C-alpha positions in Angstrom: 19.7 -19.7 11.8 18.9 -22.8 14.0 21.6 -24.2 16.3 21.9 -26.6 19.1 23.7 -25.7 22.3 24.7 -28.0 25.1 23.0 -27.3 28.4 24.6 -25.4 31.3 22.8 -23.9 34.3 22.0 -20.7 32.4 20.5 -22.7 29.6 18.3 -24.7 32.0 17.0 -21.4 33.4 16.3 -20.2 29.8 14.4 -23.4 29.1 12.4 -23.1 32.4 11.4 -19.7 31.6 10.3 -20.6 28.1 8.5 -23.7 29.3 6.5 -21.6 31.8 5.8 -18.6 29.4 5.3 -20.1 26.0 5.0 -23.9 25.9 2.4 -26.5 26.4 3.2 -28.2 29.7 2.1 -31.6 28.2 4.9 -31.3 25.6 7.7 -30.5 28.0 9.9 -33.1 29.7 9.8 -34.5 32.4 6.7 -36.5 31.6 3.7 -35.1 33.4 5.5 -31.9 34.6 3.3 -29.0 35.6 4.1 -25.3 36.0 4.0 -25.3 39.6 7.1 -27.6 39.9 10.1 -25.6 38.7 12.7 -27.3 40.9 11.7 -30.7 39.4 12.2 -29.2 36.0 15.8 -28.0 37.0 16.8 -31.3 38.6 15.7 -33.4 35.6 17.5 -31.2 33.1 20.7 -31.0 35.1 20.8 -34.8 35.3 19.9 -35.0 31.6 22.5 -32.4 30.5 24.6 -34.9 28.5 21.7 -35.8 26.3 20.0 -32.4 26.0 20.3 -29.4 23.7 18.9 -25.9 23.8 17.3 -25.1 20.4 18.4 -21.6 19.5 17.0 -19.4 16.7 18.9 -16.1 16.0 20.3 -16.3 19.6 16.8 -16.8 21.1 16.0 -20.0 22.9 13.0 -21.6 21.2 12.9 -25.2 22.5 14.7 -28.4 23.6 16.1 -31.4 21.7 17.5 -34.5 23.1 19.8 -37.2 21.7 20.9 -40.1 23.8 23.9 -42.3 23.4 21.4 -45.0 22.2 20.0 -42.6 19.5 16.8 -41.8 21.2 15.5 -38.3 20.2 12.6 -36.0 20.9 12.0 -32.3 21.2 9.6 -29.7 22.4 9.2 -26.1 20.8 7.8 -22.9 22.1 4.3 -22.0 20.7 5.9 -18.7 19.1 8.3 -20.8 17.0 5.9 -23.4 15.7 5.0 -23.3 12.0 8.3 -21.6 11.0 10.5 -24.7 10.1 12.2 -24.8 13.5 11.3 -28.4 14.2 12.7 -29.6 10.9 15.8 -27.5 11.2 16.4 -28.8 14.7 16.0 -32.4 13.7 18.6 -31.8 11.0 21.0 -30.5 13.6 20.3 -33.5 15.7 21.2 -35.8 12.8 24.4 -33.7 12.2 25.3 -34.3 15.9 24.6 -38.0 15.8 28.0 -39.0 14.4 29.9 -37.2 17.1 28.1 -39.3 19.6 28.7 -42.5 17.7 25.0 -42.8 16.8 24.3 -44.5 13.5 20.5 -44.7 13.9 18.2 -42.2 15.5 14.9 -43.5 17.0 11.8 -41.5 18.0 8.2 -42.4 18.9 5.0 -40.2 18.6 1.4 -40.7 17.8 -0.7 -40.8 14.7 -2.3 -37.5 15.8 0.9 -35.6 15.9 0.8 -34.5 12.3 3.5 -31.9 12.7 6.0 -34.5 14.0 5.1 -37.0 11.2 5.6 -34.4 8.6 9.1 -33.5 9.9 10.0 -37.1 10.3 9.0 -37.9 6.7 10.9 -35.0 5.4 14.2 -36.3 6.9 13.5 -39.7 5.4 12.5 -41.6 8.6 11.1 -45.1 8.3 7.7 -45.1 10.1 6.2 -48.1 11.8 2.6 -47.6 13.0 1.2 -49.8 15.8 -2.4 -48.5 16.6 -2.0 -44.9 17.5 1.7 -45.2 18.2 4.4 -44.4 15.5 7.9 -45.6 15.8 10.5 -43.8 13.6 13.9 -44.7 12.6 16.4 -42.4 10.9 19.5 -43.6 9.3 22.3 -41.1 10.0 24.0 -40.0 6.8 27.5 -41.4 6.8 30.6 -41.6 4.5 30.6 -44.5 2.1 31.4 -47.8 3.7 35.0 -48.6 4.5 34.4 -51.9 2.8 34.2 -50.3 -0.6 37.4 -51.0 -2.7 36.2 -50.6 -6.3 37.5 -47.2 -7.4 34.4 -46.4 -9.4 31.9 -47.4 -6.7 34.0 -45.4 -4.1 34.2 -42.3 -6.4 30.5 -42.3 -7.2 29.5 -42.9 -3.5 31.6 -40.0 -2.3 30.1 -37.7 -4.9 26.7 -38.6 -3.8 27.6 -38.2 -0.2 28.8 -34.6 -0.9 25.9 -33.7 -3.1 23.5 -34.5 -0.4 25.8 -32.8 2.2 25.4 -29.4 0.3 21.6 -29.4 0.8 21.9 -30.5 4.4 24.3 -27.5 4.9 21.4 -25.2 3.9 18.9 -26.5 6.2 17.8 -24.1 8.9 19.0 -21.0 7.1 16.5 -18.4 6.6 15.9 -16.8 3.2 17.8 -13.8 4.4 20.8 -15.9 5.6 20.7 -17.8 2.2 21.0 -14.6 0.3 23.5 -12.7 2.6 27.3 -12.9 2.3 29.6 -12.8 5.3 32.7 -12.9 3.2 34.7 -10.2 1.3 34.3 -12.1 -2.0 30.5 -11.6 -1.7 29.1 -15.0 -2.5 26.2 -16.3 -0.6 25.1 -19.8 0.4 22.3 -19.9 -2.2 24.6 -18.6 -5.0 27.1 -21.4 -4.1 24.4 -24.0 -4.8 23.6 -22.3 -8.1 27.4 -22.4 -8.9 27.5 -26.1 -8.1 24.6 -26.8 -10.3 26.4 -25.2 -13.2 29.5 -27.1 -12.4 27.6 -30.3 -12.8 26.1 -29.0 -16.0 29.2 -27.8 -17.5 31.6 -30.8 -16.8 29.2 -33.6 -17.4 26.7 -32.4 -20.0 28.6 -29.6 -21.9 32.1 -30.9 -21.6 32.0 -34.7 -21.2 28.8 -35.5 -23.3 29.3 -32.7 -25.6 25.7 -31.5 -25.4 24.8 -28.2 -27.1 24.0 -26.4 -23.9 22.9 -22.8 -24.5 24.2 -21.2 -21.2 26.9 -23.4 -19.6 28.0 -20.5 -17.5 24.6 -19.0 -16.8 23.1 -15.8 -18.1 25.5 -14.3 -20.6 24.2 -10.8 -19.9 25.2 -11.0 -16.1 28.9 -11.0 -15.1 29.9 -14.0 -13.2 26.3 -15.2 -13.5 26.5 -18.6 -11.9 27.4 -16.9 -8.6 24.7 -14.2 -8.9 21.2 -14.5 -7.4 19.2 -12.8 -10.2 15.7 -11.3 -10.0 13.3 -14.2 -10.2 15.6 -16.7 -8.7 14.0 -18.5 -5.9 15.3 -20.9 -3.3 13.1 -23.7 -4.6 14.0 -23.0 -8.1 17.8 -23.1 -7.6 17.4 -26.2 -5.5 15.4 -28.0 -8.2 17.9 -26.9 -10.9 20.6 -28.4 -8.6 18.9 -31.6 -8.1 18.1 -32.0 -11.8 21.8 -31.4 -12.8 22.9 -34.0 -10.2 20.4 -36.4 -11.7 21.6 -35.8 -15.2 25.1 -36.2 -14.1 24.3 -39.7 -12.4 22.6 -40.8 -15.7 25.5 -39.8 -17.8 28.0 -41.5 -15.5 26.0 -44.7 -15.3 26.3 -45.3 -19.0 30.0 -44.4 -19.4 33.4 -45.8 -18.5 35.9 -44.0 -16.3 38.3 -44.3 -19.3 35.9 -42.6 -21.7 37.3 -39.0 -22.8 35.4 -35.8 -22.9 33.6 -34.8 -26.2 34.3 -31.1 -25.7 37.7 -29.9 -24.3 38.7 -26.1 -24.0 42.2 -26.9 -22.7 44.4 -27.2 -25.9 47.6 -27.5 -24.0 46.3 -30.5 -21.9 45.3 -34.0 -22.9 41.5 -34.5 -23.2 40.2 -35.4 -19.8 38.8 -38.7 -19.0 35.6 -39.3 -17.0 37.6 -40.3 -14.0 39.5 -37.1 -14.1 36.3 -35.0 -14.4 34.6 -36.8 -11.5 37.6 -36.3 -9.3 37.7 -32.7 -10.2 34.0 -32.5 -9.1 34.8 -34.3 -5.9 37.5 -31.9 -4.8 35.4 -29.0 -5.8 32.6 -30.3 -3.5 34.9 -30.9 -0.7 36.3 -27.3 -1.0 32.9 -25.7 -1.1 31.4 -27.6 1.6 34.2 -26.2 3.8 33.3 -22.8 2.6 29.7 -23.3 3.5 30.7 -24.5 7.0 32.6 -21.2 7.5 29.7 -19.1 6.2 27.3 -20.8 8.5 29.7 -20.4 11.5 30.1 -16.7 10.7 26.4 -16.3 10.3 25.8 -17.9 13.8 28.5 -15.6 15.3 26.8 -12.6 13.8 23.5 -13.4 15.6 25.3 -13.4 18.9 27.1 -10.0 18.6 
């Protein structure tokens, strides 16, 4: 798991040791720093502590990231950690940190030759402006729907999409082992929770509201509580693709329906047939609960790596 930690004196020393032992000095701040100037490194980072973070992977320091109050960002990563998704996960953590600093747009600059940085920036949806060999990137920080929204339908759909995206952001930086490991007595795993939410979308919008003849609305009938189980053959990319597909189908169904339309299939004989509005609000509260669960699971996972 990748986490960011604010700098203290001990973190500065860890970063210095990493910069000396396993980093390209040309990548390390301050600009132009060389290995024979350790005191300059210490002084720079102590003065920069409000804007700098230690990048930590499984309780091991692997690099540094910065985020200023103006939204400027950048990072350097140890050689041993390159090519393992650390840069992408660390940038995701920077984006998560931005709202706490009042930052709505993150900016970065690099060069056309830095293919690794460009790949990461594209993956987080950055807008890139190329000027010769310089590349200027702008990243819009995910935010709740605009407070200006007043139409109930627009507000409801905007919040649903906000939470749908937040689910995938919550998984960023988790290793395959962490995605498939439970830290809770109930035994669910982060990847299984995404599988469950995909079935929630399928079941409520396609099977229930639209009345589609879905063969397995609860998952594999041969597996108990199947939508919460990672079965043989289930891959992270496969479950992610299944989740995204169900979200897209739900959006399409919602777009052509009125909030007052009622479900075509309803298995609660003692309750009135649900409207689309009721179903969407049910989904919204389920997403809100499960995102809280994911936050706790991630925190427990991070704590486990420090024990």
